[in-house]
N, C-alpha and C positions, 0 to 999 in steps of 0.2 A: 616538171624530175621527177622522175620515180625515185623514190628510196626502195631500200630491200627489206625482204618479208623475209623474218626467220621460220621457215614452216616446219622444224625440229617443235614447235611447241604449240600444244593443242588448241590454247586461245587464238592462235593465227589461222586457224582450219576454214574459217568462214570468208576470210578478206580476200578480196577478189585484186584489190591495189590500194598501194599505201605513198602520196605523191607529195611533195613541197608545190604549194602555189604561191604566185606574188601575184598583187592587185596593183593598179593603178595610184588607184587612190589610198590608198590603205598602207601605213608603216608597217614594216616588220614582213615575218616569213609565215603562209599558215600553212598547215597539212589537211589533205582531203584522204579520206579513207571510207575506200568502194569497198561494202560488204554484201554477200547474199543473207537473207532471212531464213532461219531454220527452219520455221512454220510455213513457209510459201514459196512462192517465185518473186517474191519481191526483192528490192535492193535498198540495203544502209548506206545512204554517204552523210558522212561526218566531216563538219568542217570544224579546226578547231587551230590553235597557236599552242597546243602543249605538242613539245617535239623531242621528249626522253620516253615516256611511256611506248609499250608496244603496241601495236594498230589494234592487235585482237582484245586486248583490254580495254581500249578507249570505246571500241566496238560493243564490246557486252556493258562498258556504264552507260555508253548511251541508248541500250535498250531496256537496261532496268529501271528505270523509273515510270516505263509502261507498264511494265508487269506489277512492281509494286501498286500502280494506282490500281490495276485489276485486283489485285489481292486485295486490297484494304478498301473497298468502294462502298461495300455494305455496309459494316460498323461507322464509318464515319456519315454516310446519310442517316445512318438510326439516328447517331448522336446529336446532330445537327437539327432531326425532328425532334428531338426532348428537348435541346434548347429552345425552341420555337415554343414550343408547351409550356414550357416553365414561366418564357417570357410573357406568354399569353397567358398565364394563370398568375403572376406577380402584378399582371396590371388592374388585373380584375378587385373590384374591391369585395375584397373577402378578410372574415376575420381570423386573427391567429390561430384560433381553435380548429378553426374549418381547415383552415388552411394546412394545418398539421395533420389534421385527421386525413384529410385525401393524399398527403405526401408519404406518411407513413408506410403503408402498404406497398409503394414504389423503394422506399428506399432498406429495407427488409426483402424485398426481394432482387435486389441488385445493391449489394454491400461494398 
């Protein structure tokens, strides 16, 4: 069942369809939002039970995690490498003075 789309809001510019959907084996009402991708010819189809927010807002929220992941992937990978290195160094049989001498330059470099 189609739902009205407020085309005066800029957030709804990419929305192609906003529909109310009912499933046989699922209680409640669902909402299917179809929107075009701003960067390619692809389509985003969002299935949600949120009925109050505008479809453009839900479409942007759905696309945001992918952008956040792409923007912050590298620092996360570097921090995981550091944790692996630290774990391997902690499991080595090294005296405390030697370990601190190895860690001190790293700690000064990354305050």
